[in-house]
N, CA, C and O of each residue as an XYZ file, in Angstrom:
720
protein
N     -29.045    -10.555    -48.557
C     -28.640    -11.799    -47.972
C     -27.142    -11.793    -47.639
O     -26.744    -12.260    -46.572
N     -26.342    -11.287    -48.514
C     -24.906    -11.224    -48.287
C     -24.599    -10.297    -47.112
O     -23.698    -10.576    -46.320
N     -25.332     -9.212    -46.997
C     -25.113     -8.274    -45.904
C     -25.347     -8.925    -44.551
O     -24.567     -8.698    -43.626
N     -26.386     -9.721    -44.407
C     -26.681    -10.382    -43.149
C     -25.551    -11.326    -42.749
O     -25.172    -11.380    -41.579
N     -25.021    -12.057    -43.696
C     -23.928    -12.983    -43.402
C     -22.676    -12.229    -42.969
O     -21.957    -12.682    -42.078
N     -22.411    -11.095    -43.587
C     -21.243    -10.305    -43.208
C     -21.401     -9.777    -41.783
O     -20.434     -9.777    -41.022
N     -22.584     -9.332    -41.412
C     -22.796     -8.821    -40.063
C     -22.625     -9.933    -39.047
O     -22.054     -9.705    -37.980
N     -23.101    -11.124    -39.349
C     -22.924    -12.244    -38.436
C     -21.444    -12.583    -38.278
O     -20.989    -12.868    -37.170
N     -20.706    -12.554    -39.354
C     -19.273    -12.842    -39.292
C     -18.548    -11.794    -38.450
O     -17.669    -12.125    -37.655
N     -18.922    -10.540    -38.630
C     -18.299     -9.487    -37.823
C     -18.604     -9.697    -36.343
O     -17.720     -9.537    -35.501
N     -19.839    -10.052    -36.021
C     -20.213    -10.285    -34.641
C     -19.396    -11.437    -34.042
O     -18.919    -11.346    -32.911
N     -19.242    -12.505    -34.802
C     -18.459    -13.637    -34.314
C     -17.003    -13.243    -34.095
O     -16.376    -13.683    -33.131
N     -16.473    -12.427    -34.977
C     -15.090    -11.970    -34.849
C     -14.920    -11.170    -33.563
O     -13.959    -11.387    -32.824
N     -15.837    -10.251    -33.287
C     -15.738     -9.416    -32.098
C     -16.041    -10.190    -30.820
O     -15.429     -9.920    -29.786
N     -16.951    -11.127    -30.862
C     -17.253    -11.903    -29.658
C     -16.059    -12.795    -29.299
O     -15.777    -12.996    -28.117
N     -15.361    -13.328    -30.295
C     -14.160    -14.120    -30.029
C     -13.068    -13.269    -29.402
O     -12.387    -13.705    -28.474
N     -12.902    -12.050    -29.914
C     -11.914    -11.133    -29.365
C     -12.263    -10.765    -27.929
O     -11.384    -10.704    -27.070
N     -13.541    -10.521    -27.669
C     -13.993    -10.195    -26.325
C     -13.739    -11.359    -25.368
O     -13.331    -11.140    -24.227
N     -13.971    -12.570    -25.809
C     -13.723    -13.755    -24.980
C     -12.244    -13.874    -24.614
O     -11.908    -14.196    -23.475
N     -11.377    -13.619    -25.564
C      -9.932    -13.693    -25.312
C      -9.513    -12.629    -24.306
O      -8.726    -12.911    -23.403
N     -10.021    -11.427    -24.446
C      -9.685    -10.340    -23.517
C     -10.139    -10.692    -22.107
O      -9.384    -10.506    -21.152
N     -11.363    -11.198    -21.963
C     -11.862    -11.580    -20.643
C     -11.034    -12.696    -20.025
O     -10.778    -12.676    -18.821
N     -10.612    -13.661    -20.819
C      -9.783    -14.745    -20.327
C      -8.441    -14.223    -19.817
O      -7.988    -14.616    -18.742
N      -7.812    -13.347    -20.581
C      -6.518    -12.781    -20.186
C      -6.670    -11.980    -18.889
O      -5.835    -12.099    -17.993
N      -7.713    -11.176    -18.780
C      -7.935    -10.398    -17.559
C      -8.152    -11.300    -16.352
O      -7.617    -11.028    -15.278
N      -8.908    -12.340    -16.506
C      -9.173    -13.267    -15.401
C      -7.886    -13.925    -14.929
O      -7.642    -14.006    -13.725
N      -7.067    -14.390    -15.845
C      -5.804    -15.048    -15.490
C      -4.851    -14.060    -14.836
O      -4.203    -14.399    -13.846
N      -4.752    -12.842    -15.369
C      -3.816    -11.873    -14.799
C      -4.239    -11.441    -13.410
O      -3.385    -11.230    -12.549
N      -5.534    -11.302    -13.166
C      -6.000    -10.935    -11.823
C      -5.703    -12.045    -10.827
O      -5.278    -11.766     -9.706
N      -5.916    -13.278    -11.208
C      -5.634    -14.404    -10.307
C      -4.147    -14.487    -10.020
O      -3.763    -14.707     -8.871
N      -3.306    -14.322    -11.009
C      -1.863    -14.368    -10.834
C      -1.401    -13.219     -9.959
O      -0.569    -13.414     -9.073
N      -1.926    -12.026    -10.191
C      -1.525    -10.866     -9.417
C      -1.873    -11.054     -7.945
O      -1.083    -10.671     -7.083
N      -3.019    -11.626     -7.635
C      -3.403    -11.852     -6.239
C      -2.419    -12.802     -5.564
O      -2.061    -12.591     -4.405
N      -1.973    -13.845     -6.268
C      -1.017    -14.784     -5.685
C       0.329    -14.125     -5.434
O       0.987    -14.438     -4.442
N       0.755    -13.218     -6.308
C       2.038    -12.552     -6.150
C       1.995    -11.479     -5.071
O       3.021    -11.179     -4.459
N       0.830    -10.899     -4.828
C       0.726     -9.764     -3.933
C       0.580    -10.156     -2.472
O       0.754     -9.298     -1.607
N       0.279    -11.375     -2.162
C       0.067    -11.759     -0.780
C      -1.403    -11.627     -0.423
O      -2.193    -11.061     -1.178
N      -1.755    -12.154      0.734
C      -3.151    -12.195      1.157
C      -3.389    -11.227      2.301
O      -2.547    -11.076      3.187
N      -4.546    -10.570      2.276
C      -4.971     -9.716      3.379
C      -5.710    -10.563      4.406
O      -6.328    -11.565      4.050
N      -5.652    -10.170      5.680
C      -6.372    -10.931      6.696
C      -7.883    -10.757      6.554
O      -8.356     -9.747      6.031
N      -8.629    -11.749      7.024
C     -10.092    -11.700      6.976
C     -10.715    -11.471      8.346
O     -11.893    -11.129      8.442
N      -9.920    -11.660      9.423
C     -10.472    -11.479     10.761
C      -9.346    -11.069     11.712
O      -8.178    -11.026     11.327
N      -9.710    -10.772     12.944
C      -8.740    -10.263     13.916
C      -7.655    -11.287     14.241
O      -6.494    -10.916     14.415
N      -8.009    -12.554     14.325
C      -7.007    -13.583     14.623
C      -5.958    -13.667     13.514
O      -4.766    -13.790     13.792
N      -6.401    -13.600     12.262
C      -5.452    -13.616     11.141
C      -4.579    -12.360     11.154
O      -3.387    -12.425     10.853
N      -5.172    -11.223     11.502
C      -4.405     -9.975     11.578
C      -3.327    -10.084     12.653
O      -2.182     -9.698     12.415
N      -3.673    -10.602     13.830
C      -2.683    -10.770     14.901
C      -1.555    -11.704     14.463
O      -0.382    -11.423     14.706
N      -1.909    -12.801     13.826
C      -0.886    -13.753     13.369
C       0.036    -13.099     12.338
O       1.249    -13.307     12.359
N      -0.546    -12.313     11.445
C       0.253    -11.634     10.412
C       1.242    -10.662     11.046
O       2.422    -10.662     10.699
N       0.771     -9.841     11.966
C       1.656     -8.867     12.623
C       2.696     -9.574     13.480
O       3.858     -9.168     13.493
N       2.306    -10.611     14.186
C       3.258    -11.358     15.018
C       4.317    -12.067     14.186
O       5.413    -12.327     14.683
N       4.014    -12.386     12.931
C       5.012    -13.025     12.056
C       6.160    -12.066     11.747
O       7.279    -12.504     11.481
N       5.892    -10.776     11.782
C       6.927     -9.782     11.489
C       7.182     -9.577     10.014
O       8.010     -8.741      9.652
N       6.503    -10.309      9.147
C       6.705    -10.210      7.697
C       5.391     -9.842      7.018
O       4.579    -10.715      6.711
N       5.188     -8.558      6.787
C       3.963     -8.081      6.138
C       4.231     -6.710      5.543
O       5.252     -6.082      5.822
N       3.303     -6.261      4.724
C       3.469     -4.944      4.119
C       2.128     -4.220      4.034
O       1.056     -4.823      4.072
N       2.241     -2.915      3.918
C       1.080     -2.054      3.733
C       1.264     -1.355      2.396
O       2.294     -0.730      2.143
N       0.262     -1.467      1.554
C       0.263     -0.734      0.285
C      -0.942      0.201      0.316
O      -2.058     -0.212      0.628
N      -0.700      1.453     -0.010
C      -1.730      2.472      0.104
C      -2.393      2.765     -1.227
O      -1.757      2.758     -2.281
N      -3.695      3.023     -1.148
C      -4.461      3.431     -2.328
C      -4.705      4.933     -2.346
O      -4.989      5.504     -3.398
N      -4.596      5.578     -1.179
C      -4.890      7.008     -1.084
C      -3.853      7.714     -0.221
O      -3.400      7.177      0.790
N      -3.484      8.919     -0.631
C      -2.698      9.829      0.203
C      -3.619     10.982      0.569
O      -4.410     11.444     -0.254
N      -3.507     11.443      1.811
C      -4.350     12.545      2.275
C      -3.434     13.603      2.879
O      -3.115     13.540      4.066
N      -3.003     14.589      2.061
C      -2.145     15.662      2.574
C      -2.894     16.519      3.599
O      -4.125     16.545      3.621
N      -2.138     17.212      4.438
C      -2.725     18.024      5.496
C      -3.681     19.076      4.928
O      -4.799     19.221      5.423
N      -3.261     19.798      3.915
C      -4.079     20.875      3.349
C      -4.467     20.586      1.910
O      -4.229     21.404      1.021
N      -5.052     19.444      1.684
C      -5.420     19.110      0.317
C      -6.453     18.005      0.286
O      -6.887     17.499      1.321
N      -6.832     17.648     -0.917
C      -7.813     16.577     -1.064
C      -7.093     15.246     -1.266
O      -5.880     15.207     -1.471
N      -7.851     14.167     -1.206
C      -7.289     12.830     -1.345
C      -6.675     12.649     -2.731
O      -7.203     13.134     -3.732
N      -5.546     11.938     -2.764
C      -4.833     11.688     -4.015
C      -4.793     10.182     -4.236
O      -4.348      9.435     -3.365
N      -5.253      9.741     -5.388
C      -5.297      8.328     -5.752
C      -3.875      7.826     -6.007
O      -3.161      8.387     -6.839
N      -3.466      6.788     -5.307
C      -2.121      6.225     -5.463
C      -2.104      4.911     -6.228
O      -1.040      4.322     -6.416
N      -3.257      4.445     -6.669
C      -3.298      3.173     -7.367
C      -2.440      3.263     -8.624
O      -2.614      4.163     -9.445
N      -1.527      2.335     -8.761
C      -0.594      2.336     -9.886
C       0.724      3.012     -9.549
O       1.665      2.939    -10.339
N       0.818      3.671     -8.394
C       2.061      4.308     -7.951
C       2.719      3.434     -6.895
O       2.064      2.986     -5.954
N       3.989      3.196     -7.050
C       4.709      2.371     -6.094
C       4.713      3.046     -4.734
O       5.096      4.209     -4.614
N       4.290      2.326     -3.720
C       4.360      2.798     -2.343
C       4.209      1.600     -1.437
O       3.474      0.661     -1.742
N       4.915      1.641     -0.313
C       4.776      0.522      0.631
C       5.494      0.841      1.927
O       6.419      1.650      1.991
N       5.020      0.167      2.944
C       5.721      0.047      4.212
C       5.857     -1.456      4.418
O       4.864     -2.151      4.629
N       7.076     -1.950      4.357
C       7.309     -3.394      4.418
C       8.088     -3.741      5.695
O       9.212     -3.285      5.901
N       7.463     -4.550      6.533
C       8.102     -5.062      7.745
C       8.693     -6.422      7.405
O       7.990     -7.312      6.926
N       9.993     -6.578      7.656
C      10.678     -7.852      7.411
C      11.553     -8.148      8.613
O      12.577     -7.499      8.829
N      11.138     -9.136      9.393
C      11.870     -9.557     10.593
C      12.141     -8.351     11.485
O      11.218     -7.828     12.109
N      13.389     -7.901     11.556
C      13.726     -6.800     12.455
C      14.008     -5.491     11.717
O      14.566     -4.563     12.304
N      13.635     -5.403     10.453
C      13.889     -4.173      9.705
C      12.620     -3.717      8.978
O      11.602     -4.408      8.958
N      12.722     -2.546      8.394
C      11.581     -1.963      7.696
C      12.081     -1.268      6.426
O      13.175     -0.704      6.393
N      11.257     -1.326      5.396
C      11.522     -0.599      4.149
C      10.304      0.265      3.871
O       9.178     -0.229      3.805
N      10.543      1.566      3.707
C       9.449      2.511      3.500
C       9.694      3.276      2.210
O      10.780      3.815      1.994
N       8.700      3.318      1.373
C       8.681      4.275      0.269
C       7.245      4.780      0.131
O       6.339      4.034     -0.239
N       7.065      6.041      0.432
C       5.762      6.680      0.322
C       5.908      7.972     -0.464
O       6.784      8.778     -0.149
N       5.089      8.192     -1.464
C       5.129      9.484     -2.147
C       4.646     10.567     -1.181
O       3.788     10.314     -0.335
N       5.192     11.757     -1.309
C       4.814     12.843     -0.406
C       4.196     13.986     -1.195
O       4.713     14.405     -2.230
N       3.084     14.476     -0.680
C       2.396     15.619     -1.262
C       2.158     16.607     -0.129
O       1.324     16.359      0.742
N       2.862     17.695     -0.129
C       2.676     18.665      0.942
C       3.805     19.662      0.964
O       4.570     19.781      0.008
N       3.902     20.384      2.074
C       4.872     21.460      2.228
C       6.084     20.949      2.993
O       5.962     20.342      4.057
N       7.277     21.214      2.412
C       8.527     20.932      3.102
C       9.025     22.246      3.695
O       8.947     23.297      3.059
N       9.536     22.170      4.916
C      10.016     23.361      5.597
C      11.515     23.527      5.376
O      12.157     22.646      4.804
N      12.072     24.639      5.819
C      13.492     24.918      5.630
C      14.339     23.809      6.238
O      13.943     23.143      7.195
N      15.506     23.636      5.654
C      16.410     22.610      6.129
C      16.274     21.291      5.391
O      17.053     20.369      5.632
N      15.299     21.182      4.492
C      15.106     19.972      3.712
C      15.522     20.260      2.282
O      15.240     21.336      1.754
N      16.186     19.311      1.658
C      16.661     19.479      0.293
C      15.493     19.693     -0.673
O      14.583     18.868     -0.745
N      15.524     20.791     -1.407
C      14.501     21.071     -2.410
C      14.987     20.711     -3.806
O      14.252     20.883     -4.778
N      16.200     20.219     -3.919
C      16.827     19.992     -5.217
C      16.196     18.866     -6.003
O      15.009     18.577     -5.851
N      16.993     18.232     -6.842
C      16.502     17.259     -7.787
C      16.189     15.899     -7.204
O      15.783     15.002     -7.942
N      16.360     15.714     -5.911
C      16.085     14.407     -5.326
C      14.586     14.144     -5.232
O      13.767     15.064     -5.244
N      14.260     12.874     -5.140
C      12.871     12.473     -4.980
C      12.334     13.023     -3.670
O      13.017     12.949     -2.649
N      11.131     13.569     -3.677
C      10.553     14.173     -2.491
C       9.776     13.212     -1.627
O       9.149     13.633     -0.654
N       9.797     11.918     -1.955
C       9.043     10.938     -1.180
C       9.688     10.662      0.162
O      10.778     11.151      0.458
N       9.004      9.876      0.963
C       9.519      9.439      2.262
C      10.131      8.067      2.040
O       9.423      7.094      1.778
N      11.472      7.994      2.148
C      12.192      6.741      1.921
C      13.018      6.409      3.150
O      13.643      7.279      3.757
N      13.006      5.123      3.502
C      13.824      4.684      4.632
C      13.987      3.182      4.553
O      13.053      2.458      4.208
N      15.204      2.714      4.882
C      15.481      1.285      5.043
C      16.345      1.129      6.272
O      17.366      1.802      6.411
N      15.941      0.251      7.158
C      16.727      0.013      8.359
C      15.854     -0.430      9.510
O      14.784     -1.008      9.319
N      16.334     -0.147     10.715
C      15.590     -0.517     11.909
C      14.745      0.671     12.378
O      14.956      1.807     11.953
N      13.802      0.390     13.246
C      12.927      1.437     13.773
C      13.259      1.704     15.240
O      13.835      0.867     15.935
N      12.878      2.893     15.680
C      13.058      3.261     17.082
C      11.690      3.253     17.756
O      10.670      3.549     17.133
N      11.692      2.912     19.026
C      10.489      2.992     19.864
C       9.287      2.285     19.240
O       8.184      2.830     19.218
N       9.501      1.089     18.741
C       8.394      0.328     18.151
C       7.421     -0.083     19.250
O       7.817     -0.698     20.240
N       6.157      0.258     19.072
C       5.113     -0.073     20.037
C       3.930     -0.657     19.281
O       3.334      0.012     18.437
N       3.589     -1.907     19.585
C       2.465     -2.585     18.938
C       1.431     -2.908     20.013
O       1.724     -3.621     20.973
N       0.228     -2.382     19.844
C      -0.850     -2.579     20.811
C      -2.039     -3.242     20.125
O      -2.550     -2.736     19.125
N      -2.473     -4.371     20.666
C      -3.665     -5.044     20.137
C      -4.896     -4.492     20.852
O      -4.869     -4.283     22.065
N      -5.961     -4.257     20.113
C      -7.231     -3.795     20.671
C      -8.313     -4.797     20.253
O      -8.977     -4.596     19.236
N      -8.499     -5.882     21.033
C      -9.448     -6.923     20.632
C     -10.899     -6.448     20.622
O     -11.712     -6.988     19.873
N     -11.238     -5.454     21.434
C     -12.612     -4.957     21.465
C     -12.966     -4.307     20.122
O     -14.036     -4.560     19.568
N     -12.067     -3.472     19.608
C     -12.310     -2.791     18.325
C     -11.741     -3.587     17.144
O     -11.861     -3.172     15.992
N     -11.126     -4.727     17.444
C     -10.526     -5.604     16.433
C      -9.568     -4.851     15.513
O      -9.722     -4.834     14.292
N      -8.586     -4.239     16.140
C      -7.564     -3.529     15.372
C      -6.243     -3.575     16.130
O      -6.198     -3.878     17.322
N      -5.176     -3.269     15.410
C      -3.843     -3.230     16.003
C      -3.246     -1.859     15.714
O      -3.263     -1.394     14.575
N      -2.717     -1.215     16.753
C      -2.071      0.089     16.626
C      -0.562     -0.103     16.670
O      -0.035     -0.755     17.572
N       0.125      0.468     15.692
C       1.580      0.371     15.609
C       2.139      1.782     15.568
O       1.693      2.611     14.774
N       3.117      2.056     16.424
C       3.795      3.342     16.427
C       5.299      3.101     16.414
O       5.795      2.187     17.071
N       6.024      3.935     15.655
C       7.478      3.851     15.630
C       8.050      5.140     15.068
O       7.332      5.977     14.521
N       9.366      5.278     15.218
C      10.077      6.458     14.719
C      11.227      5.999     13.828
O      11.829      4.950     14.060
N      11.518      6.793     12.817
C      12.710      6.594     12.003
C      13.336      7.962     11.745
O      12.656      8.988     11.782
N      14.643      7.959     11.482
C      15.358      9.205     11.179
C      16.266      8.990      9.983
O      16.897      7.945      9.832
N      16.315     10.024      9.126
C      17.187      9.959      7.953
C      17.488     11.380      7.492
O      16.583     12.209      7.392
N      18.765     11.662      7.210
C      19.196     12.954      6.661
C      18.657     14.138      7.466
O      18.024     15.030      6.901
N      18.898     14.154      8.760
C      18.479     15.244      9.647
C      16.971     15.456      9.681
O      16.507     16.546     10.016
N      16.209     14.435      9.342
C      14.755     14.516      9.410
C      14.249     13.292     10.160
O      14.694     12.171      9.912
N      13.320     13.515     11.076
C      12.746     12.392     11.809
C      11.259     12.268     11.470
O      10.574     13.258     11.211
N      10.789     11.037     11.482
C       9.397     10.730     11.146
C       8.777      9.922     12.282
O       9.386      8.981     12.791
N       7.570     10.297     12.669
C       6.773      9.523     13.619
C       5.634      8.879     12.844
O       4.842      9.569     12.203
N       5.555      7.551     12.905
C       4.511      6.806     12.205
C       3.497      6.286     13.209
O       3.855      5.770     14.268
N       2.236      6.429     12.861
C       1.131      5.824     13.613
C       0.278      5.068     12.598
O      -0.291      5.656     11.679
N       0.205      3.765     12.785
C      -0.514      2.902     11.851
C      -1.625      2.176     12.602
O      -1.413      1.651     13.696
N      -2.794      2.154     12.009
C      -3.906      1.380     12.561
C      -4.263      0.316     11.526
O      -4.605      0.633     10.386
N      -4.180     -0.952     11.937
C      -4.530     -2.076     11.076
C      -5.867     -2.626     11.538
O      -6.053     -2.892     12.726
N      -6.787     -2.797     10.621
C      -8.122     -3.287     10.943
C      -8.260     -4.752     10.533
O      -7.551     -5.223      9.643
N      -9.166     -5.462     11.181
C      -9.317     -6.900     10.961
C      -9.780     -7.239      9.548
O      -9.630     -8.383      9.119
N     -10.341     -6.274      8.811
C     -10.755     -6.532      7.431
C      -9.627     -6.304      6.427
O      -9.846     -6.411      5.220
N      -8.416     -5.989      6.913
C      -7.269     -5.792      6.032
C      -6.983     -4.342      5.695
O      -5.977     -4.055      5.046
N      -7.835     -3.418      6.114
C      -7.584     -2.003      5.851
C      -6.503     -1.467      6.781
O      -6.295     -1.991      7.875
N      -5.814     -0.411      6.332
C      -4.749      0.201      7.115
C      -4.803      1.718      6.950
O      -4.967      2.224      5.840
N      -4.666      2.430      8.053
C      -4.544      3.887      8.045
C      -3.186      4.246      8.621
O      -2.826      3.762      9.695
N      -2.432      5.078      7.934
C      -1.101      5.475      8.364
C      -1.034      6.989      8.460
O      -1.435      7.687      7.529
N      -0.530      7.505      9.578
C      -0.283      8.935      9.749
C       1.207      9.132      9.931
O       1.858      8.400     10.676
N       1.749     10.142      9.235
C       3.176     10.416      9.319
C       3.377     11.877      9.716
O       2.907     12.789      9.037
N       4.083     12.081     10.826
C       4.485     13.421     11.249
C       5.980     13.531     11.043
O       6.729     12.608     11.363
N       6.413     14.657     10.509
C       7.812     14.859     10.189
C       8.341     16.094     10.897
O       7.589     17.013     11.223
N       9.654     16.099     11.130
C      10.288     17.273     11.717
C      10.492     18.379     10.688
O      10.816     19.507     11.060
N      10.308     18.078      9.394
C      10.602     19.068      8.363
C       9.531     19.160      7.269
O       9.751     19.806      6.244
N       8.390     18.528      7.477
C       7.319     18.556      6.481
C       5.973     18.614      7.207
O       5.869     18.299      8.392
N       4.962     19.023      6.466
C       3.611     18.935      7.002
C       3.210     17.477      7.132
O       3.732     16.616      6.424
N       2.286     17.204      8.033
C       1.785     15.846      8.242
C       1.041     15.353      7.003
O       0.521     16.140      6.212
N       1.006     14.045      6.860
C       0.271     13.420      5.765
C      -0.244     12.068      6.264
O       0.374     11.444      7.127
N      -1.352     11.629      5.730
C      -1.840     10.294      6.050
C      -2.118      9.509      4.785
O      -2.230     10.059      3.689
N      -2.225      8.214      4.973
C      -2.427      7.293      3.858
C      -3.484      6.275      4.251
O      -3.643      5.943      5.426
N      -4.203      5.788      3.253
C      -5.191      4.724      3.456
C      -4.887      3.602      2.482
O      -4.698      3.834      1.288
N      -4.841      2.387      3.001
C      -4.509      1.270      2.135
C      -4.909     -0.057      2.748
O      -5.884     -0.159      3.492
N      -4.117     -1.083      2.410
C      -4.386     -2.437      2.884
C      -3.113     -3.056      3.453
O      -2.004     -2.699      3.055
N      -3.286     -3.978      4.379
C      -2.178     -4.752      4.923
C      -2.304     -6.166      4.373
O      -3.409     -6.680      4.197
N      -1.160     -6.789      4.103
C      -1.180     -8.157      3.578
C       0.152     -8.829      3.857
O       1.144     -8.182      4.192
N       0.145    -10.134      3.710
C       1.381    -10.889      3.855
C       2.314    -10.514      2.706
O       1.879     -9.995      1.678
N       3.593    -10.785      2.897
C       4.552    -10.491      1.839
C       4.301    -11.407      0.654
O       3.908    -12.561      0.828
N       4.524    -10.904     -0.538
C       4.383    -11.765     -1.724
C       5.344    -12.942     -1.618
O       6.415    -12.833     -1.020
N       4.947    -14.066     -2.206
C       5.759    -15.291     -2.128
C       7.181    -15.073     -2.623
O       8.114    -15.652     -2.068
N       7.372    -14.259     -3.648
C       8.701    -14.063     -4.218
C       9.547    -13.099     -3.383
O      10.707    -12.870     -3.725
N       9.006    -12.522     -2.292
C       9.763    -11.595     -1.452
C      10.107    -12.176     -0.097
O      10.832    -11.550      0.677
N       9.594    -13.376      0.210
C       9.842    -13.970      1.532
C      11.221    -14.551      1.603
O      11.610    -15.094      2.637
């Protein structure tokens, strides 16, 4: 009889702990969504987001030229458009050619500033927006080709003057409230 009561008490203890964990996860997910910004649900929302000039792309996957897909979830990466400037930080996985620093610096693709040859093309038939631009930093130039889809997905291809090509797959969304 005593054993049965102890097992019931243990079950109640663990079920209470499980309830608390689920509550914390639910609250943190809701809070994180509010801080991260919203992805578009249709082509009209996507056009409005791009026309606002304030949005970002966060990638979940990197796809090096000669390699398999690399999971980026939990790794900081973004392409952030803000008014007339851009901030880029993308991890890089691939081959760097001569003329690029191999030393202790971070090997990612980093850039802050304005873009060259920005071209934004809407494709209402396929419900997507194509964005192309160039940036240059430290004797290296990058050509970006981004395709934004009406469901919020984004594909980015980067060609470099000193590295192998790489692409990324992620999502586009409005800027978080605390970054506007």
